[in-house]
C-alpha positions in Angstrom: -54.1 111.2 64.9 -54.4 108.7 62.1 -51.4 106.8 63.3 -53.1 106.0 66.8 -55.9 104.0 65.2 -54.3 100.8 65.5 -55.8 97.4 66.4 -55.3 97.8 70.0 -57.3 101.0 69.9 -60.0 99.6 67.6 -60.4 96.6 70.0 -61.5 99.0 72.7 -63.8 100.8 70.5 -65.6 97.5 69.2 -65.5 96.2 72.9 -67.4 99.1 74.1 -69.7 99.9 71.2 -70.8 96.5 69.9 -70.0 94.1 73.0 -71.0 96.7 75.7 -68.1 95.6 77.7 -67.0 98.1 80.4 -63.7 99.7 79.7 -62.0 101.7 82.6 -60.3 104.9 82.0 -57.0 103.4 83.4 -57.5 100.4 80.9 -58.0 103.1 78.1 -54.8 104.6 79.1 -53.0 101.2 78.9 -54.3 100.6 75.5 -53.0 104.0 74.4 -49.6 103.5 76.0 -49.3 100.0 74.2 -50.5 101.4 70.9 -47.8 104.1 71.1 -45.1 101.5 72.0 -46.3 99.2 69.0 -46.1 102.3 66.7 -42.6 103.0 68.0 -41.6 99.4 67.8 -42.7 99.3 64.1 -40.5 102.5 63.4 -37.4 100.5 64.5 -37.2 98.0 61.6 -35.1 98.0 58.8 -36.3 100.6 56.3 -39.0 101.6 58.6 -39.9 105.3 58.2 -42.8 107.6 59.4 -42.3 109.2 56.1 -42.7 106.1 54.1 -45.8 107.5 52.5 -49.4 106.9 52.5 -49.8 103.6 50.9 -48.0 101.8 53.4 -49.9 103.6 56.3 -53.3 102.7 54.5 -52.1 99.1 54.3 -51.2 99.0 58.0 -54.6 100.6 58.9 -56.3 97.9 56.9 -54.5 95.1 58.6 -55.5 96.8 62.1 -59.1 97.1 61.1 -59.2 93.4 59.9 -57.5 92.2 63.2 -59.9 94.2 65.1 -63.0 93.1 63.4 -62.1 89.4 63.6 -61.2 89.8 67.3 -64.5 91.5 68.1 -66.3 88.6 66.2 -64.2 86.0 68.2 -65.1 87.8 71.4 -68.7 88.0 70.6 -68.8 84.3 69.7 -67.2 83.0 72.8 -69.7 84.9 74.8 -72.5 82.9 73.4 -70.7 79.4 72.9 -67.9 77.6 74.5 -64.6 78.7 73.3 -63.5 75.1 72.5 -66.7 74.5 70.5 -66.3 78.0 68.5 -62.5 77.0 67.9 -63.5 73.7 66.4 -66.3 75.0 64.3 -64.2 78.0 63.0 -61.1 76.0 62.3 -63.1 73.4 60.4 -64.9 76.0 58.3 -61.5 77.7 57.5 -60.2 74.4 56.2 -63.2 73.7 54.1 -63.1 77.2 52.7 -59.4 77.3 52.0 -58.9 73.7 50.6 -60.4 74.5 47.1 -58.0 77.6 46.7 -55.1 75.5 47.9 -55.8 72.7 45.3 -56.4 75.5 42.6 -53.0 77.0 43.4 -51.1 73.7 43.7 -51.5 70.3 42.8 -52.6 67.5 45.4 -49.4 65.8 44.4 -47.3 68.8 45.4 -49.1 69.4 48.5 -48.4 65.9 49.7 -44.8 66.3 48.8 -44.5 69.4 50.8 -46.2 67.9 53.8 -44.1 64.9 53.6 -40.9 66.9 53.4 -41.8 69.4 56.0 -44.1 67.4 58.3 -42.3 68.3 61.4 -42.4 72.1 60.8 -46.0 71.9 59.7 -47.1 70.0 62.8 -45.3 72.4 65.1 -46.7 75.4 63.2 -50.1 74.1 63.1 -50.2 73.1 66.7 -48.6 76.2 68.1 -51.1 78.5 65.9 -54.1 76.3 67.1 -53.0 76.6 70.8 -52.3 80.3 70.6 -55.8 80.9 68.9 -57.5 78.8 71.5 -55.7 80.6 74.4 -56.8 84.0 72.9 -60.5 82.7 72.6 -60.3 81.8 76.3 -58.8 85.1 77.2 -61.7 86.8 75.6 -64.1 84.8 77.8 -62.2 86.2 81.2 -61.6 89.8 80.2 -63.0 92.5 78.0 -61.8 92.2 74.3 -60.3 95.7 74.5 -57.8 94.4 77.0 -57.3 90.7 75.9 -56.9 91.8 72.3 -54.6 94.5 73.2 -52.4 92.2 75.4 -52.3 89.7 72.5 -50.3 92.1 70.4 -47.3 91.2 72.9 -46.4 88.8 70.1 -45.1 91.8 68.3 -42.6 92.3 71.0 -41.3 88.9 70.7 -41.1 89.1 66.9 -39.1 92.3 67.0 -36.8 90.9 69.7 -36.1 87.7 67.5 -35.6 90.1 64.6 -33.0 92.1 66.5 -31.2 89.2 68.4 -31.5 86.4 65.9 -31.8 87.9 62.3 -29.5 90.9 63.1 -32.0 93.7 62.4 -30.8 97.1 63.8 -32.5 99.3 66.3 -31.7 97.4 69.6 -32.0 100.2 72.2 -35.2 101.8 70.4 -36.8 98.2 70.3 -36.0 97.9 74.1 -37.5 101.4 74.7 -40.5 100.7 72.7 -41.0 97.1 74.4 -41.0 98.9 77.7 -43.7 101.2 76.8 -45.8 98.1 75.6 -45.2 96.5 78.9 -46.1 99.8 80.8 -49.4 99.6 78.8 -50.0 96.0 79.5 -49.4 96.8 83.4 -52.0 99.7 83.2 -54.5 97.3 81.7 -53.8 94.7 84.2 -54.4 97.1 87.2 -57.7 98.2 85.4 -59.1 94.9 85.9 
């Protein structure tokens, strides 16, 4: 039972309990199927094992809890302010809070060197990250956080596919089966709207 408490399930809990958003039974079934697919997908990676022990499981649950909490906060915020305004405020605050740590961990000269050497990659990752986050915020304005947050986990499927096809990781057929479960879950969520 502990394994079923993933970010997608927690999105549904916070959506219902704190955001008071309606969650249909079919939508909950979709979240459950999607979560099961994500767990199956997680078991396909190199060295993955359900018997890996308690510390990795607790770390994964900690990540799930963190993702679900910031998703609920984002979902609540865009209900009371426009998504673009929240995005600008949140990213500005993030930069201001992260900059002292960056400067403490590295010298300004070294940061400038890295930015000059990797400016294309930095610009691409920054723009793609910003766009993905803004799109997620916009999705929270159009659908319950339980659904939009769960569907956001589709990125895991893309990462698993890239790991299999590009990085040569094992588990191709198992990854395909898990991905199909995730798509069935997304389909159930879409039909619940």
